[in-house]
C-alpha positions, 0 to 999 in steps of 0.5 A: 245203972247197967242192966245185967243180962243172964243167958239172953239167947236169940235163935234164927237171928236174921237181917231184921235184927233183934233187941238183946237187952231192954236198955243200958247193959254191960256184956262180958261174953258173947257166943255165936254159932252158925248152922246155915250153909253160908258164912254170916256176920253178926252186926252188934249195935248200941241202939234199939233195933227199930232205930237201926237201918241194917246195911246203913247204920254202922255197927259197933263191930261185926262177928264173922261166922263160917258156914255150917260149923261157925262158932265164935266166943268173945270174952271182953277183957272189960265188959262192953257197955251199951249206953242205949240198948244191945241189939244185933242182926245177922247178915251176909256181909260185915256191914251189909243187909243181905239176909242169911236165912235161918240157923244163926244163934247168939247168946250173951251174958255177964 
């Protein structure tokens, strides 16, 4: 059974990544923002972050965010199912490992 996530908020997401859920879950919407001076990409994974090698493990998808005022909302037409765990990392390229520093925020919920 999927685990509901209610306003899971991650601040200063970087290339070390973070687990957003504790296990299987469905996500209906993601909001991401970037207040750092450089453009960033949020890489979304269906795995525990400990099982991800950022820059090597291919993400499910990446969300590009412009520098300083980047904001992106993604509403899934049907909730996205994460069979293992919803985790994410912020990087300087779509599938790379460069650390964007601080200022990247991610919020997800059902």
